[in-house]
CHARMM-style PDB file with segment names, atoms N, HN, CA, C and O in Angstrom:
ATOM      1  N   MET     1       0.845  -1.181   0.000  1.00  0.00      PROA
ATOM      2  CA  MET     1       0.000   0.000   0.000  1.00  0.00      PROA
ATOM      3  C   MET     1       0.882   1.232   0.000  1.00  0.00      PROA
ATOM      4  O   MET     1       1.803   1.361   0.806  1.00  0.00      PROA
ATOM      5  N   SER     2       0.587   2.121  -0.906  1.00  0.00      PROA
ATOM      6  HN  SER     2      -0.162   2.016  -1.561  1.00  0.00      PROA
ATOM      7  CA  SER     2       1.357   3.342  -1.030  1.00  0.00      PROA
ATOM      8  C   SER     2       0.937   4.348   0.037  1.00  0.00      PROA
ATOM      9  O   SER     2      -0.256   4.557   0.253  1.00  0.00      PROA
ATOM     10  N   LYS     3       1.890   4.960   0.694  1.00  0.00      PROA
ATOM     11  HN  LYS     3       2.859   4.790   0.519  1.00  0.00      PROA
ATOM     12  CA  LYS     3       1.614   5.963   1.734  1.00  0.00      PROA
ATOM     13  C   LYS     3       1.936   7.347   1.185  1.00  0.00      PROA
ATOM     14  O   LYS     3       2.829   8.030   1.687  1.00  0.00      PROA
ATOM     15  N   VAL     4       1.199   7.761   0.143  1.00  0.00      PROA
ATOM     16  HN  VAL     4       0.474   7.207  -0.265  1.00  0.00      PROA
ATOM     17  CA  VAL     4       1.432   9.058  -0.488  1.00  0.00      PROA
ATOM     18  C   VAL     4       0.122   9.827  -0.490  1.00  0.00      PROA
ATOM     19  O   VAL     4      -0.918   9.285  -0.862  1.00  0.00      PROA
ATOM     20  N   CYS     5       0.165  11.072  -0.082  1.00  0.00      PROA
ATOM     21  HN  CYS     5       1.010  11.513   0.220  1.00  0.00      PROA
ATOM     22  CA  CYS     5      -1.010  11.939  -0.111  1.00  0.00      PROA
ATOM     23  C   CYS     5      -1.302  12.320  -1.563  1.00  0.00      PROA
ATOM     24  O   CYS     5      -0.412  12.785  -2.275  1.00  0.00      PROA
ATOM     25  N   GLU     6      -2.560  12.123  -2.006  1.00  0.00      PROA
ATOM     26  HN  GLU     6      -3.284  11.746  -1.427  1.00  0.00      PROA
ATOM     27  CA  GLU     6      -2.924  12.418  -3.385  1.00  0.00      PROA
ATOM     28  C   GLU     6      -3.116  13.910  -3.631  1.00  0.00      PROA
ATOM     29  O   GLU     6      -3.220  14.330  -4.783  1.00  0.00      PROA
ATOM     30  N   ILE     7      -3.164  14.715  -2.582  1.00  0.00      PROA
ATOM     31  HN  ILE     7      -3.078  14.374  -1.646  1.00  0.00      PROA
ATOM     32  CA  ILE     7      -3.347  16.158  -2.733  1.00  0.00      PROA
ATOM     33  C   ILE     7      -1.998  16.876  -2.791  1.00  0.00      PROA
ATOM     34  O   ILE     7      -1.717  17.594  -3.750  1.00  0.00      PROA
ATOM     35  N   CYS     8      -1.166  16.684  -1.767  1.00  0.00      PROA
ATOM     36  HN  CYS     8      -1.395  16.101  -0.987  1.00  0.00      PROA
ATOM     37  CA  CYS     8       0.100  17.424  -1.699  1.00  0.00      PROA
ATOM     38  C   CYS     8       1.307  16.584  -2.117  1.00  0.00      PROA
ATOM     39  O   CYS     8       2.392  17.130  -2.317  1.00  0.00      PROA
ATOM     40  N   GLY     9       1.137  15.262  -2.253  1.00  0.00      PROA
ATOM     41  HN  GLY     9       0.256  14.818  -2.090  1.00  0.00      PROA
ATOM     42  CA  GLY     9       2.237  14.400  -2.687  1.00  0.00      PROA
ATOM     43  C   GLY     9       3.217  14.044  -1.587  1.00  0.00      PROA
ATOM     44  O   GLY     9       4.319  13.572  -1.864  1.00  0.00      PROA
ATOM     45  N   LYS    10       2.822  14.266  -0.336  1.00  0.00      PROA
ATOM     46  HN  LYS    10       1.926  14.650  -0.111  1.00  0.00      PROA
ATOM     47  CA  LYS    10       3.695  13.940   0.792  1.00  0.00      PROA
ATOM     48  C   LYS    10       3.925  12.432   0.828  1.00  0.00      PROA
ATOM     49  O   LYS    10       2.974  11.657   0.730  1.00  0.00      PROA
ATOM     50  N   SER    11       5.185  12.011   0.968  1.00  0.00      PROA
ATOM     51  HN  SER    11       5.958  12.641   1.048  1.00  0.00      PROA
ATOM     52  CA  SER    11       5.525  10.586   0.958  1.00  0.00      PROA
ATOM     53  C   SER    11       6.544  10.298   2.058  1.00  0.00      PROA
ATOM     54  O   SER    11       7.093  11.230   2.644  1.00  0.00      PROA
ATOM     55  N   PRO    12       6.806   9.019   2.348  1.00  0.00      PROA
ATOM     56  CA  PRO    12       7.784   8.688   3.388  1.00  0.00      PROA
ATOM     57  C   PRO    12       9.175   9.236   3.067  1.00  0.00      PROA
ATOM     58  O   PRO    12       9.600   9.257   1.912  1.00  0.00      PROA
ATOM     59  N   THR    13       9.869   9.676   4.110  1.00  0.00      PROA
ATOM     60  HN  THR    13       9.524   9.658   5.049  1.00  0.00      PROA
ATOM     61  CA  THR    13      11.241  10.154   3.959  1.00  0.00      PROA
ATOM     62  C   THR    13      12.159   9.341   4.867  1.00  0.00      PROA
ATOM     63  O   THR    13      11.697   8.719   5.823  1.00  0.00      PROA
ATOM     64  N   THR    14      13.438   9.345   4.573  1.00  0.00      PROA
ATOM     65  HN  THR    14      13.813   9.851   3.796  1.00  0.00      PROA
ATOM     66  CA  THR    14      14.402   8.591   5.361  1.00  0.00      PROA
ATOM     67  C   THR    14      15.357   9.531   6.075  1.00  0.00      PROA
ATOM     68  O   THR    14      15.488  10.704   5.724  1.00  0.00      PROA
ATOM     69  N   GLY    15      16.016   8.988   7.081  1.00  0.00      PROA
ATOM     70  HN  GLY    15      15.910   8.035   7.366  1.00  0.00      PROA
ATOM     71  CA  GLY    15      16.992   9.761   7.828  1.00  0.00      PROA
ATOM     72  C   GLY    15      17.692   8.866   8.824  1.00  0.00      PROA
ATOM     73  O   GLY    15      17.676   7.642   8.690  1.00  0.00      PROA
ATOM     74  N   ASN    16      18.300   9.463   9.811  1.00  0.00      PROA
ATOM     75  HN  ASN    16      18.313  10.457   9.920  1.00  0.00      PROA
ATOM     76  CA  ASN    16      19.043   8.723  10.815  1.00  0.00      PROA
ATOM     77  C   ASN    16      18.426   8.870  12.195  1.00  0.00      PROA
ATOM     78  O   ASN    16      17.986   9.954  12.580  1.00  0.00      PROA
ATOM     79  N   MET    17      18.398   7.750  12.946  1.00  0.00      PROA
ATOM     80  HN  MET    17      18.755   6.870  12.633  1.00  0.00      PROA
ATOM     81  CA  MET    17      18.129   7.813  14.376  1.00  0.00      PROA
ATOM     82  C   MET    17      19.473   8.151  15.006  1.00  0.00      PROA
ATOM     83  O   MET    17      20.467   7.490  14.707  1.00  0.00      PROA
ATOM     84  N   VAL    18      19.531   9.138  15.850  1.00  0.00      PROA
ATOM     85  HN  VAL    18      18.723   9.675  16.093  1.00  0.00      PROA
ATOM     86  CA  VAL    18      20.788   9.513  16.493  1.00  0.00      PROA
ATOM     87  C   VAL    18      20.633   9.324  17.991  1.00  0.00      PROA
ATOM     88  O   VAL    18      19.796   9.969  18.623  1.00  0.00      PROA
ATOM     89  N   SER    19      21.440   8.440  18.555  1.00  0.00      PROA
ATOM     90  HN  SER    19      22.120   7.916  18.042  1.00  0.00      PROA
ATOM     91  CA  SER    19      21.368   8.155  19.982  1.00  0.00      PROA
ATOM     92  C   SER    19      22.146   9.197  20.787  1.00  0.00      PROA
ATOM     93  O   SER    19      22.803  10.078  20.231  1.00  0.00      PROA
ATOM     94  N   HSD    20      22.052   9.072  22.088  1.00  0.00      PROA
ATOM     95  HN  HSD    20      21.518   8.357  22.539  1.00  0.00      PROA
ATOM     96  CA  HSD    20      22.777   9.986  22.972  1.00  0.00      PROA
ATOM     97  C   HSD    20      24.281   9.877  22.745  1.00  0.00      PROA
ATOM     98  O   HSD    20      25.002  10.870  22.852  1.00  0.00      PROA
ATOM     99  N   SER    21      24.755   8.667  22.430  1.00  0.00      PROA
ATOM    100  HN  SER    21      24.170   7.861  22.343  1.00  0.00      PROA
ATOM    101  CA  SER    21      26.192   8.476  22.173  1.00  0.00      PROA
ATOM    102  C   SER    21      26.560   8.800  20.724  1.00  0.00      PROA
ATOM    103  O   SER    21      27.687   8.554  20.292  1.00  0.00      PROA
ATOM    104  N   ASN    22      25.607   9.351  19.984  1.00  0.00      PROA
ATOM    105  HN  ASN    22      24.692   9.551  20.335  1.00  0.00      PROA
ATOM    106  CA  ASN    22      25.791   9.795  18.592  1.00  0.00      PROA
ATOM    107  C   ASN    22      25.950   8.637  17.608  1.00  0.00      PROA
ATOM    108  O   ASN    22      26.486   8.824  16.516  1.00  0.00      PROA
ATOM    109  N   LYS    23      25.481   7.423  17.990  1.00  0.00      PROA
ATOM    110  HN  LYS    23      25.045   7.271  18.878  1.00  0.00      PROA
ATOM    111  CA  LYS    23      25.409   6.319  17.027  1.00  0.00      PROA
ATOM    112  C   LYS    23      24.252   6.597  16.083  1.00  0.00      PROA
ATOM    113  O   LYS    23      23.239   7.170  16.487  1.00  0.00      PROA
ATOM    114  N   LYS    24      24.398   6.193  14.822  1.00  0.00      PROA
ATOM    115  HN  LYS    24      25.221   5.728  14.494  1.00  0.00      PROA
ATOM    116  CA  LYS    24      23.375   6.476  13.827  1.00  0.00      PROA
ATOM    117  C   LYS    24      22.844   5.182  13.216  1.00  0.00      PROA
ATOM    118  O   LYS    24      23.602   4.270  12.887  1.00  0.00      PROA
ATOM    119  N   GLY    25      21.545   5.131  13.076  1.00  0.00      PROA
ATOM    120  HN  GLY    25      20.929   5.872  13.343  1.00  0.00      PROA
ATOM    121  CA  GLY    25      20.882   4.005  12.423  1.00  0.00      PROA
ATOM    122  C   GLY    25      19.788   4.546  11.525  1.00  0.00      PROA
ATOM    123  O   GLY    25      19.262   5.633  11.767  1.00  0.00      PROA
ATOM    124  N   LYS    26      19.443   3.800  10.495  1.00  0.00      PROA
ATOM    125  HN  LYS    26      19.870   2.917  10.299  1.00  0.00      PROA
ATOM    126  CA  LYS    26      18.454   4.266   9.527  1.00  0.00      PROA
ATOM    127  C   LYS    26      17.039   4.186  10.099  1.00  0.00      PROA
ATOM    128  O   LYS    26      16.737   3.307  10.906  1.00  0.00      PROA
ATOM    129  N   ARG    27      16.174   5.113   9.675  1.00  0.00      PROA
ATOM    130  HN  ARG    27      16.419   5.827   9.020  1.00  0.00      PROA
ATOM    131  CA  ARG    27      14.768   5.083  10.057  1.00  0.00      PROA
ATOM    132  C   ARG    27      13.919   5.751   8.993  1.00  0.00      PROA
ATOM    133  O   ARG    27      14.443   6.419   8.102  1.00  0.00      PROA
ATOM    134  N   TRP    28      12.606   5.572   9.085  1.00  0.00      PROA
ATOM    135  HN  TRP    28      12.180   5.030   9.809  1.00  0.00      PROA
ATOM    136  CA  TRP    28      11.644   6.157   8.165  1.00  0.00      PROA
ATOM    137  C   TRP    28      10.676   7.063   8.914  1.00  0.00      PROA
ATOM    138  O   TRP    28      10.304   6.777  10.052  1.00  0.00      PROA
ATOM    139  N   TRP    29      10.270   8.155   8.276  1.00  0.00      PROA
ATOM    140  HN  TRP    29      10.572   8.387   7.352  1.00  0.00      PROA
ATOM    141  CA  TRP    29       9.176   8.991   8.764  1.00  0.00      PROA
ATOM    142  C   TRP    29       8.043   8.814   7.776  1.00  0.00      PROA
ATOM    143  O   TRP    29       8.182   9.136   6.596  1.00  0.00      PROA
ATOM    144  N   LYS    30       6.910   8.296   8.262  1.00  0.00      PROA
ATOM    145  HN  LYS    30       6.797   8.034   9.221  1.00  0.00      PROA
ATOM    146  CA  LYS    30       5.772   8.044   7.386  1.00  0.00      PROA
ATOM    147  C   LYS    30       4.699   9.097   7.637  1.00  0.00      PROA
ATOM    148  O   LYS    30       4.427   9.433   8.790  1.00  0.00      PROA
ATOM    149  N   PRO    31       4.081   9.627   6.570  1.00  0.00      PROA
ATOM    150  CA  PRO    31       3.027  10.622   6.742  1.00  0.00      PROA
ATOM    151  C   PRO    31       1.763   9.982   7.309  1.00  0.00      PROA
ATOM    152  O   PRO    31       1.541   8.783   7.138  1.00  0.00      PROA
ATOM    153  N   ASN    32       0.947  10.771   7.974  1.00  0.00      PROA
ATOM    154  HN  ASN    32       1.128  11.745   8.112  1.00  0.00      PROA
ATOM    155  CA  ASN    32      -0.299  10.309   8.561  1.00  0.00      PROA
ATOM    156  C   ASN    32      -1.370  10.351   7.473  1.00  0.00      PROA
ATOM    157  O   ASN    32      -2.061  11.357   7.311  1.00  0.00      PROA
ATOM    158  N   VAL    33      -1.503   9.236   6.719  1.00  0.00      PROA
ATOM    159  HN  VAL    33      -0.941   8.419   6.850  1.00  0.00      PROA
ATOM    160  CA  VAL    33      -2.390   9.173   5.564  1.00  0.00      PROA
ATOM    161  C   VAL    33      -3.652   8.406   5.912  1.00  0.00      PROA
ATOM    162  O   VAL    33      -3.591   7.341   6.526  1.00  0.00      PROA
ATOM    163  N   HSD    34      -4.820   8.960   5.510  1.00  0.00      PROA
ATOM    164  HN  HSD    34      -4.869   9.825   5.011  1.00  0.00      PROA
ATOM    165  CA  HSD    34      -6.109   8.335   5.759  1.00  0.00      PROA
ATOM    166  C   HSD    34      -6.786   8.019   4.438  1.00  0.00      PROA
ATOM    167  O   HSD    34      -6.641   8.766   3.471  1.00  0.00      PROA
ATOM    168  N   ASN    35      -7.538   6.900   4.388  1.00  0.00      PROA
ATOM    169  HN  ASN    35      -7.656   6.293   5.174  1.00  0.00      PROA
ATOM    170  CA  ASN    35      -8.412   6.624   3.259  1.00  0.00      PROA
ATOM    171  C   ASN    35      -9.744   7.300   3.551  1.00  0.00      PROA
ATOM    172  O   ASN    35     -10.400   6.988   4.545  1.00  0.00      PROA
ATOM    173  N   VAL    36     -10.143   8.231   2.680  1.00  0.00      PROA
ATOM    174  HN  VAL    36      -9.610   8.484   1.873  1.00  0.00      PROA
ATOM    175  CA  VAL    36     -11.312   9.068   2.928  1.00  0.00      PROA
ATOM    176  C   VAL    36     -12.216   9.043   1.697  1.00  0.00      PROA
ATOM    177  O   VAL    36     -11.741   9.088   0.562  1.00  0.00      PROA
ATOM    178  N   ARG    37     -13.533   8.971   1.941  1.00  0.00      PROA
ATOM    179  HN  ARG    37     -13.919   8.934   2.863  1.00  0.00      PROA
ATOM    180  CA  ARG    37     -14.489   9.165   0.857  1.00  0.00      PROA
ATOM    181  C   ARG    37     -14.678  10.664   0.694  1.00  0.00      PROA
ATOM    182  O   ARG    37     -15.073  11.347   1.639  1.00  0.00      PROA
ATOM    183  N   ALA    38     -14.397  11.180  -0.499  1.00  0.00      PROA
ATOM    184  HN  ALA    38     -14.075  10.625  -1.266  1.00  0.00      PROA
ATOM    185  CA  ALA    38     -14.435  12.623  -0.700  1.00  0.00      PROA
ATOM    186  C   ALA    38     -15.069  12.965  -2.043  1.00  0.00      PROA
ATOM    187  O   ALA    38     -15.123  12.138  -2.953  1.00  0.00      PROA
ATOM    188  N   MET    39     -15.547  14.204  -2.145  1.00  0.00      PROA
ATOM    189  HN  MET    39     -15.503  14.876  -1.405  1.00  0.00      PROA
ATOM    190  CA  MET    39     -16.092  14.703  -3.400  1.00  0.00      PROA
ATOM    191  C   MET    39     -14.941  15.179  -4.279  1.00  0.00      PROA
ATOM    192  O   MET    39     -14.230  16.122  -3.933  1.00  0.00      PROA
ATOM    193  N   VAL    40     -14.764  14.507  -5.432  1.00  0.00      PROA
ATOM    194  HN  VAL    40     -15.342  13.741  -5.714  1.00  0.00      PROA
ATOM    195  CA  VAL    40     -13.720  14.872  -6.387  1.00  0.00      PROA
ATOM    196  C   VAL    40     -14.395  15.090  -7.734  1.00  0.00      PROA
ATOM    197  O   VAL    40     -14.944  14.151  -8.310  1.00  0.00      PROA
ATOM    198  N   ASN    41     -14.358  16.310  -8.238  1.00  0.00      PROA
ATOM    199  HN  ASN    41     -13.911  17.073  -7.771  1.00  0.00      PROA
ATOM    200  CA  ASN    41     -14.991  16.688  -9.511  1.00  0.00      PROA
ATOM    201  C   ASN    41     -16.472  16.305  -9.550  1.00  0.00      PROA
ATOM    202  O   ASN    41     -16.964  15.834 -10.576  1.00  0.00      PROA
ATOM    203  N   GLY    42     -17.176  16.503  -8.446  1.00  0.00      PROA
ATOM    204  HN  GLY    42     -16.777  16.885  -7.613  1.00  0.00      PROA
ATOM    205  CA  GLY    42     -18.607  16.253  -8.389  1.00  0.00      PROA
ATOM    206  C   GLY    42     -19.026  14.824  -8.139  1.00  0.00      PROA
ATOM    207  O   GLY    42     -20.224  14.542  -8.104  1.00  0.00      PROA
ATOM    208  N   GLU    43     -18.086  13.908  -7.963  1.00  0.00      PROA
ATOM    209  HN  GLU    43     -17.113  14.137  -7.992  1.00  0.00      PROA
ATOM    210  CA  GLU    43     -18.432  12.518  -7.678  1.00  0.00      PROA
ATOM    211  C   GLU    43     -17.673  12.029  -6.457  1.00  0.00      PROA
ATOM    212  O   GLU    43     -16.612  12.551  -6.114  1.00  0.00      PROA
ATOM    213  N   VAL    44     -18.238  11.013  -5.804  1.00  0.00      PROA
ATOM    214  HN  VAL    44     -19.100  10.589  -6.083  1.00  0.00      PROA
ATOM    215  CA  VAL    44     -17.641  10.480  -4.583  1.00  0.00      PROA
ATOM    216  C   VAL    44     -16.580   9.451  -4.956  1.00  0.00      PROA
ATOM    217  O   VAL    44     -16.846   8.513  -5.706  1.00  0.00      PROA
ATOM    218  N   LYS    45     -15.359   9.643  -4.415  1.00  0.00      PROA
ATOM    219  HN  LYS    45     -15.143  10.406  -3.805  1.00  0.00      PROA
ATOM    220  CA  LYS    45     -14.252   8.714  -4.654  1.00  0.00      PROA
ATOM    221  C   LYS    45     -13.515   8.473  -3.350  1.00  0.00      PROA
ATOM    222  O   LYS    45     -13.576   9.291  -2.432  1.00  0.00      PROA
ATOM    223  N   ARG    46     -12.815   7.345  -3.271  1.00  0.00      PROA
ATOM    224  HN  ARG    46     -12.765   6.680  -4.017  1.00  0.00      PROA
ATOM    225  CA  ARG    46     -11.930   7.085  -2.143  1.00  0.00      PROA
ATOM    226  C   ARG    46     -10.546   7.622  -2.494  1.00  0.00      PROA
ATOM    227  O   ARG    46      -9.973   7.260  -3.522  1.00  0.00      PROA
ATOM    228  N   VAL    47     -10.018   8.482  -1.637  1.00  0.00      PROA
ATOM    229  HN  VAL    47     -10.484   8.776  -0.802  1.00  0.00      PROA
ATOM    230  CA  VAL    47      -8.697   9.071  -1.860  1.00  0.00      PROA
ATOM    231  C   VAL    47      -7.854   8.894  -0.609  1.00  0.00      PROA
ATOM    232  O   VAL    47      -8.377   8.797   0.501  1.00  0.00      PROA
ATOM    233  N   LYS    48      -6.547   8.854  -0.803  1.00  0.00      PROA
ATOM    234  HN  LYS    48      -6.122   8.933  -1.704  1.00  0.00      PROA
ATOM    235  CA  LYS    48      -5.604   8.827   0.310  1.00  0.00      PROA
ATOM    236  C   LYS    48      -5.136  10.252   0.523  1.00  0.00      PROA
ATOM    237  O   LYS    48      -4.568  10.875  -0.374  1.00  0.00      PROA
ATOM    238  N   ILE    49      -5.384  10.766   1.732  1.00  0.00      PROA
ATOM    239  HN  ILE    49      -5.846  10.260   2.460  1.00  0.00      PROA
ATOM    240  CA  ILE    49      -5.081  12.166   2.013  1.00  0.00      PROA
ATOM    241  C   ILE    49      -4.424  12.262   3.386  1.00  0.00      PROA
ATOM    242  O   ILE    49      -4.835  11.576   4.322  1.00  0.00      PROA
ATOM    243  N   CYS    50      -3.405  13.112   3.509  1.00  0.00      PROA
ATOM    244  HN  CYS    50      -3.071  13.669   2.749  1.00  0.00      PROA
ATOM    245  CA  CYS    50      -2.732  13.271   4.797  1.00  0.00      PROA
ATOM    246  C   CYS    50      -3.604  14.121   5.718  1.00  0.00      PROA
ATOM    247  O   CYS    50      -4.452  14.882   5.253  1.00  0.00      PROA
ATOM    248  N   SER    51      -3.392  13.988   7.004  1.00  0.00      PROA
ATOM    249  HN  SER    51      -2.702  13.370   7.382  1.00  0.00      PROA
ATOM    250  CA  SER    51      -4.229  14.679   7.982  1.00  0.00      PROA
ATOM    251  C   SER    51      -4.050  16.192   7.899  1.00  0.00      PROA
ATOM    252  O   SER    51      -4.970  16.935   8.244  1.00  0.00      PROA
ATOM    253  N   LYS    52      -2.904  16.658   7.455  1.00  0.00      PROA
ATOM    254  HN  LYS    52      -2.157  16.055   7.175  1.00  0.00      PROA
ATOM    255  CA  LYS    52      -2.670  18.097   7.335  1.00  0.00      PROA
ATOM    256  C   LYS    52      -3.555  18.710   6.251  1.00  0.00      PROA
ATOM    257  O   LYS    52      -4.116  19.788   6.445  1.00  0.00      PROA
ATOM    258  N   CYS    53      -3.683  18.025   5.109  1.00  0.00      PROA
ATOM    259  HN  CYS    53      -3.227  17.149   4.952  1.00  0.00      PROA
ATOM    260  CA  CYS    53      -4.556  18.503   4.030  1.00  0.00      PROA
ATOM    261  C   CYS    53      -6.020  18.401   4.439  1.00  0.00      PROA
ATOM    262  O   CYS    53      -6.825  19.272   4.110  1.00  0.00      PROA
ATOM    263  N   LEU    54      -6.362  17.332   5.157  1.00  0.00      PROA
ATOM    264  HN  LEU    54      -5.708  16.624   5.425  1.00  0.00      PROA
ATOM    265  CA  LEU    54      -7.734  17.148   5.621  1.00  0.00      PROA
ATOM    266  C   LEU    54      -8.130  18.247   6.598  1.00  0.00      PROA
ATOM    267  O   LEU    54      -9.239  18.776   6.528  1.00  0.00      PROA
ATOM    268  N   LYS    55      -7.225  18.588   7.508  1.00  0.00      PROA
ATOM    269  HN  LYS    55      -6.324  18.158   7.565  1.00  0.00      PROA
ATOM    270  CA  LYS    55      -7.478  19.624   8.510  1.00  0.00      PROA
ATOM    271  C   LYS    55      -7.546  21.007   7.866  1.00  0.00      PROA
ATOM    272  O   LYS    55      -8.302  21.866   8.320  1.00  0.00      PROA
ATOM    273  N   ALA    56      -6.758  21.226   6.807  1.00  0.00      PROA
ATOM    274  HN  ALA    56      -6.145  20.528   6.438  1.00  0.00      PROA
ATOM    275  CA  ALA    56      -6.732  22.519   6.135  1.00  0.00      PROA
ATOM    276  C   ALA    56      -7.959  22.729   5.248  1.00  0.00      PROA
ATOM    277  O   ALA    56      -8.193  23.837   4.764  1.00  0.00      PROA
ATOM    278  N   GLY    57      -8.749  21.660   5.033  1.00  0.00      PROA
ATOM    279  HN  GLY    57      -8.559  20.760   5.427  1.00  0.00      PROA
ATOM    280  CA  GLY    57      -9.959  21.786   4.209  1.00  0.00      PROA
ATOM    281  C   GLY    57      -9.671  21.818   2.726  1.00  0.00      PROA
ATOM    282  O   GLY    57     -10.428  22.427   1.969  1.00  0.00      PROA
ATOM    283  N   LYS    58      -8.590  21.174   2.284  1.00  0.00      PROA
ATOM    284  HN  LYS    58      -7.976  20.680   2.899  1.00  0.00      PROA
ATOM    285  CA  LYS    58      -8.253  21.173   0.870  1.00  0.00      PROA
ATOM    286  C   LYS    58      -9.154  20.253   0.057  1.00  0.00      PROA
ATOM    287  O   LYS    58      -9.163  20.312  -1.173  1.00  0.00      PROA
ATOM    288  N   ILE    59      -9.926  19.387   0.756  1.00  0.00      PROA
ATOM    289  HN  ILE    59      -9.919  19.338   1.755  1.00  0.00      PROA
ATOM    290  CA  ILE    59     -10.854  18.489   0.080  1.00  0.00      PROA
ATOM    291  C   ILE    59     -12.107  18.373   0.936  1.00  0.00      PROA
ATOM    292  O   ILE    59     -12.039  18.451   2.162  1.00  0.00      PROA
ATOM    293  N   GLN    60     -13.253  18.188   0.282  1.00  0.00      PROA
ATOM    294  HN  GLN    60     -13.308  18.125  -0.715  1.00  0.00      PROA
ATOM    295  CA  GLN    60     -14.532  18.092   0.988  1.00  0.00      PROA
ATOM    296  C   GLN    60     -14.886  16.635   1.194  1.00  0.00      PROA
ATOM    297  O   GLN    60     -14.970  15.878   0.228  1.00  0.00      PROA
ATOM    298  N   ARG    61     -15.098  16.222   2.455  1.00  0.00      PROA
ATOM    299  HN  ARG    61     -15.030  16.838   3.240  1.00  0.00      PROA
ATOM    300  CA  ARG    61     -15.497  14.855   2.760  1.00  0.00      PROA
ATOM    301  C   ARG    61     -16.918  14.597   2.312  1.00  0.00      PROA
ATOM    302  O   ARG    61     -17.785  15.461   2.444  1.00  0.00      PROA
ATOM    303  N   ALA    62     -17.163  13.389   1.775  1.00  0.00      PROA
ATOM    304  HN  ALA    62     -16.459  12.687   1.668  1.00  0.00      PROA
ATOM    305  CA  ALA    62     -18.526  12.990   1.396  1.00  0.00      PROA
ATOM    306  C   ALA    62     -19.233  12.449   2.625  1.00  0.00      PROA
ATOM    307  O   ALA    62     -18.658  11.675   3.391  1.00  0.00      PROA
ATOM    308  N   VAL    63     -20.470  12.851   2.811  1.00  0.00      PROA
ATOM    309  HN  VAL    63     -20.938  13.479   2.189  1.00  0.00      PROA
ATOM    310  CA  VAL    63     -21.234  12.407   3.972  1.00  0.00      PROA
ATOM    311  C   VAL    63     -22.234  11.347   3.557  1.00  0.00      PROA
ATOM    312  OT1 VAL    63     -22.980  10.840   4.395  1.00  0.00      PROA
TER     313      VAL     63
END
């Protein structure tokens, strides 16, 4: 399952976990993506949208 926001394109990023002793290990940051029924071009569709776009009102949820 793809964890990409269909509105803003936010996707997982990589980086390092850094411990107190400055040891580094790989890790992932995954966006908070929800499957939402929303109105897209006048019809109801299921879209994957991050919580930031949902909170900002960039898409209208279908009721």
